[in-house]
C-alpha positions in Angstrom: 0.0 0.1 0.0 1.2 3.5 -0.9 -0.1 6.9 0.2 0.3 10.1 -1.8 1.1 13.2 0.7 1.9 16.5 -1.1 4.6 18.7 0.7 5.9 22.2 -0.3 9.4 22.7 -1.7 11.6 19.8 -0.2 10.1 19.5 3.2 10.0 15.7 3.4 10.0 16.2 7.2 6.4 16.9 7.0 5.8 13.2 5.8 6.7 11.8 9.1 3.3 12.7 10.7 1.7 10.2 8.4 1.6 6.4 8.7 4.5 4.4 7.3 3.1 1.9 4.5 5.1 -1.4 3.8 5.3 -1.0 0.1 6.0 -3.8 -2.4 9.6 -3.2 -3.5 11.4 -4.1 -6.7 15.3 -4.5 -6.4 17.4 -3.7 -9.4 21.1 -5.0 -9.0 23.6 -3.7 -11.4 26.1 -6.3 -12.1 29.2 -6.9 -14.2 31.7 -9.9 -13.8 31.2 -10.0 -9.9 30.1 -13.4 -8.9 31.6 -13.3 -5.3 30.0 -9.9 -4.7 26.7 -10.7 -6.2 26.5 -13.7 -3.8 27.0 -11.4 -0.9 24.5 -8.9 -2.1 22.0 -11.7 -2.7 22.5 -13.2 0.8 21.9 -9.8 2.2 18.9 -9.3 0.2 17.3 -12.5 1.4 17.6 -11.2 5.1 15.8 -8.0 4.7 13.1 -7.0 7.3 11.0 -5.7 4.3 11.5 -8.5 1.9 11.5 -7.5 -1.8 8.6 -8.9 -4.1 11.1 -9.1 -7.0 14.8 -8.8 -7.8 16.2 -8.1 -11.2 20.0 -8.6 -11.7 20.8 -6.3 -14.6 23.9 -7.4 -16.2 26.2 -5.2 -18.4 27.4 -8.0 -20.8 29.2 -10.5 -18.4 30.4 -13.6 -20.4 28.7 -15.8 -19.3 26.0 -13.9 -17.5 25.2 -14.9 -14.0 22.8 -17.4 -13.3 19.8 -16.6 -11.1 20.5 -17.4 -7.4 18.2 -19.6 -5.5 16.8 -19.4 -2.1 15.1 -16.1 -1.9 12.6 -13.7 -3.3 11.6 -14.2 -7.1 14.6 -13.2 -9.2 15.5 -13.0 -12.8 18.7 -11.9 -14.7 18.6 -9.6 -17.8 21.6 -8.9 -19.8 22.8 -6.6 -22.5 25.8 -6.8 -24.9 29.2 -5.9 -23.8 29.7 -2.5 -25.4 31.8 -0.7 -22.9 30.7 0.5 -19.3 27.0 1.2 -19.7 25.5 1.2 -16.2 22.7 3.7 -17.3 21.5 1.3 -20.0 21.7 -1.7 -17.8 19.7 -0.2 -14.9 17.0 0.9 -17.3 17.0 -2.7 -18.7 16.4 -3.9 -15.3 13.7 -1.4 -14.2 11.8 -2.3 -17.3 11.5 -5.9 -16.2 10.1 -4.9 -12.9 6.5 -4.6 -11.8 6.4 -3.1 -8.4 5.8 0.6 -8.1 8.7 1.1 -5.5 12.2 0.6 -7.0 15.4 0.2 -5.2 18.7 0.4 -7.1 21.6 -1.4 -5.8 25.1 -2.3 -7.1 26.3 -5.8 -7.0 29.4 -4.9 -4.9 27.1 -3.4 -2.1 25.8 -5.4 0.9 22.7 -4.0 2.5 22.1 -4.2 6.2 18.8 -6.0 7.2 16.8 -2.8 7.5 18.1 -1.3 4.3 14.9 -1.7 2.2 12.7 -0.8 5.0 14.5 2.4 5.8 15.2 3.5 2.3 11.5 3.3 1.2 9.6 4.8 4.1 9.4 8.3 2.6 9.1 7.0 -1.0 6.0 5.2 0.2 4.4 8.4 1.4 5.2 10.8 -1.4 5.5 10.0 -5.2 8.1 12.9 -5.6 10.8 11.4 -3.3 14.1 10.3 -4.6 15.9 8.6 -1.5 19.5 7.9 -1.4 20.9 5.6 1.6 24.1 5.7 3.5 27.0 3.8 1.6 29.8 2.7 4.2 32.8 0.8 3.1 34.8 -2.3 4.3 37.0 -5.0 2.7 34.9 -7.9 2.4 37.2 -10.0 0.0 38.1 -13.4 1.4 35.3 -13.5 4.1 32.2 -15.8 4.2 29.3 -14.9 2.0 27.1 -14.2 5.2 29.7 -12.1 6.9 28.2 -9.1 8.7 30.4 -6.0 7.5 29.5 -4.2 10.6 31.9 -6.7 12.3 34.9 -5.8 10.1 37.3 -2.8 10.2 35.7 0.1 8.5 37.2 2.1 5.5 37.0 5.8 5.2 33.8 7.3 3.9 34.0 10.1 1.4 34.4 13.3 3.6 32.9 15.4 1.1 29.8 13.4 1.0 29.4 13.2 4.9 30.0 16.9 5.1 27.3 17.5 2.3 24.5 15.5 4.2 25.4 17.1 7.5 25.4 20.5 6.2 22.1 20.2 4.4 20.4 18.2 7.3 20.3 14.9 5.3 19.1 17.1 2.1 16.0 18.7 3.8 17.8 21.9 3.1 18.7 20.9 -0.5 19.2 23.1 -3.4 19.9 23.2 -7.1 23.2 21.8 -6.5 22.3 19.0 -4.2 22.0 16.3 -7.0 25.8 15.8 -6.7 25.1 14.1 -3.4 22.8 11.4 -4.7 24.4 8.0 -5.7 22.6 5.3 -7.6 24.5 2.4 -5.6 21.8 3.2 -2.8 18.8 4.8 -4.5 15.0 4.4 -4.3 12.1 6.1 -5.9 8.7 5.3 -7.4 8.3 3.8 -10.9 6.2 6.7 -11.8 8.7 9.2 -11.1 11.4 7.2 -12.8 9.5 6.9 -15.9 8.3 10.6 -15.9 12.0 11.5 -15.9 12.7 9.2 -18.8 15.1 7.0 -16.7 18.8 7.2 -16.8 20.3 8.8 -19.8 21.9 6.2 -22.1 24.2 8.8 -23.5 26.4 8.3 -20.4 28.9 5.6 -21.4 32.0 5.2 -19.3 32.2 5.4 -15.4 30.3 8.0 -13.6 27.9 10.9 -14.1 24.6 9.0 -14.9 23.3 9.0 -11.2 24.2 12.8 -10.8 22.3 13.4 -14.2 19.1 11.4 -13.1 19.1 13.3 -9.8 19.6 16.8 -11.5 16.7 15.9 -13.7 14.6 14.8 -10.6 15.3 18.0 -8.7 14.8 20.1 -11.8 11.4 18.4 -12.3 10.1 18.9 -8.7 11.4 15.9 -6.9 11.8 15.7 -3.3 15.5 14.8 -2.4 16.0 12.7 0.8 19.0 11.1 2.6 18.0 8.3 4.7 21.3 7.8 6.9 19.8 4.7 8.6 19.3 2.8 5.2 22.9 1.5 5.3 24.7 -0.7 2.6 28.3 -1.8 2.8 30.6 -1.3 -0.5 33.2 -4.0 -0.9 36.2 -1.9 -0.9 37.2 1.8 -0.6 35.6 4.7 -2.2 36.4 5.5 -5.8 38.7 8.5 -5.0 41.0 5.9 -3.0 41.0 3.2 -5.6 43.7 4.5 -8.1 41.5 4.4 -11.0 43.0 5.4 -14.5 43.8 9.2 -14.7 41.3 11.2 -16.9 38.1 9.2 -15.8 36.8 12.2 -13.6 37.5 14.7 -16.4 35.5 12.7 -18.9 32.7 12.5 -16.4 32.8 16.2 -15.9 32.6 16.8 -19.6 29.7 14.7 -20.2 27.9 16.3 -17.3 28.8 19.8 -18.5 27.2 19.0 -21.9 23.8 17.9 -20.5 23.4 19.7 -17.2 23.0 23.5 -17.4 23.4 24.2 -13.7 26.4 26.8 -13.7 28.7 24.9 -11.2 28.4 21.8 -13.4 28.5 23.4 -16.8 31.5 25.4 -15.8 31.4 27.8 -18.6 30.9 25.3 -21.4 28.6 26.5 -24.2 25.0 25.3 -23.9 24.9 23.4 -27.1 21.5 21.6 -27.5 20.7 21.9 -23.9 20.4 25.6 -22.8 19.6 26.5 -19.3 16.6 29.0 -20.2 14.3 28.4 -22.9 12.7 31.7 -24.3 9.8 32.4 -26.2 10.0 36.1 -27.2 7.7 38.7 -29.0 9.6 40.1 -32.1 10.0 43.5 -30.3 11.8 41.7 -27.4 14.2 39.4 -29.3 17.1 41.7 -29.5 17.1 42.4 -25.9 16.9 38.7 -25.0 20.0 38.0 -27.1 22.0 40.8 -25.4 21.4 39.4 -21.9 24.3 38.8 -19.6 22.8 35.5 -18.8 24.0 33.8 -22.1 23.1 30.3 -21.3 19.8 30.6 -23.2 18.0 29.9 -26.6 15.2 31.8 -28.2 12.6 29.6 -30.0 9.6 27.5 -29.1 9.9 24.0 -30.7 11.6 22.4 -27.7 12.5 18.7 -27.5 11.4 16.7 -24.3 15.1 16.5 -23.3 15.4 20.3 -23.4 12.2 20.9 -21.5 13.2 18.4 -18.6 17.0 19.8 -18.4 16.4 23.8 -18.7 15.9 25.3 -15.4 13.5 28.1 -16.5 11.0 28.8 -19.2 10.3 32.4 -20.2 7.8 34.3 -22.3 9.0 37.6 -23.1 6.7 40.4 -24.4 8.6 43.6 -23.9 12.4 44.7 -24.1 14.3 43.8 -21.1 17.4 45.3 -19.5 20.5 43.0 -20.0 20.4 41.7 -16.5 16.8 40.8 -16.3 17.0 37.2 -17.3 19.8 36.6 -14.8 17.8 38.1 -12.0 14.8 36.0 -12.8 16.8 32.8 -12.8 18.5 33.8 -9.5 15.1 34.5 -7.9 13.7 31.2 -9.0 16.6 29.1 -8.1 17.3 30.7 -4.7 13.8 31.1 -3.7 12.6 27.7 -5.0 9.8 29.6 -6.7 7.2 28.7 -9.2 7.0 31.8 -11.1 8.5 35.3 -11.4 6.8 38.1 -13.2 9.3 40.8 -14.5 7.9 44.4 -14.9 9.3 47.4 -16.6 7.5 50.7 -16.0 4.8 49.0 -14.2 4.0 46.6 -17.1 4.5 42.9 -17.3 7.4 42.5 -19.6 8.2 38.8 -19.0 7.0 35.9 -17.2 9.6 33.1 -16.0 8.6 29.8 -14.9 10.8 27.1 -13.2 10.8 23.7 -14.6 11.0 22.4 -11.0 7.3 23.8 -10.3 6.3 22.6 -13.9 7.5 19.1 -13.4 5.7 18.6 -10.1 2.5 20.0 -11.4 2.8 17.7 -14.2 2.7 14.6 -11.8 0.1 15.9 -9.7 -2.3 17.0 -12.5 -1.8 20.8 -11.7 -2.0 20.4 -8.0 0.2 20.1 -5.0 2.8 22.2 -6.4 4.1 23.8 -3.2 6.3 26.7 -4.6 5.7 30.6 -4.3 5.6 33.4 -6.9 7.3 36.9 -7.0 6.9 40.2 -8.7 10.2 41.7 -9.8 10.6 45.2 -11.0 13.5 45.2 -13.3 13.3 48.9 -14.5 13.6 50.1 -18.0 15.6 48.5 -20.8 
């Protein structure tokens, strides 16, 4: 059973006053040539306080693919050709073979504690906008029995930047437009309806990293509620990526992929907007020149936008009158900082433009126009 409780902004704490359903959960385990680690993950899934109703092992081209393990919940293996590191495509394939509304994504090298599924899905089951990330801890499990309790082993360091981000944001309760960087797909949960609304993982991400931040960016940008569930713990077999000594250049490639597709300024880092602008503008002929002269240059003027552009741009604007060159930037800042739905720009008292946040549009889309939970602002930008 699920319940649908709307909340304003990112106020997931308001969900705690409502009953906690016990949802039917589908688990998708991403895997590639990890038979020993998969055995540990499977053993842990069989010990959950909230048993999954189905498990799909999404194999990224292992030869041979793993056999479905026995002795637990219903399980199947789905596989795709080995065409490089394609975690995004593998996870989409796995999700496509599930039937439960609540999804949990796990990596094969990650061992969930017994309460992991129950704790990770508690707020997902109350609100269809929730994208919840658990806590990933680290231990060296190599050489230990399949059923070893990672809590009994020496703990390896957690990423300091991630721990500090959760502490500074009160477990993402104070999330903002940059908090998607604190969501990792190895310990992730959401509803299937949200996953489908976002279009799943973007399969243009080939190679290590980025696909989880990209999904989380589109989630936040389309009205999702970001939640960190610190009691939903899963143990990664081995150290964090930064301590593994991976090949140089991997992070640079990840950053380049993200910059091309995520228009958030700190992620784009000055890269040209290309096919994915930050602001989509429809402008009356009299206003076009003033739009093209804006200080906020990550924008495009047009009207025939793709679904991908509509999901990724942070702001949509309709401009009726000429604007001063700082106006679009002012509207974007107001929308993002205030987590607003609409900013009306006025010049000389008249409405010159209306800016709407994709975040509010996305939430309204899923709620049929209701349950938006964002404010509005009138902003006088003076004369052009």
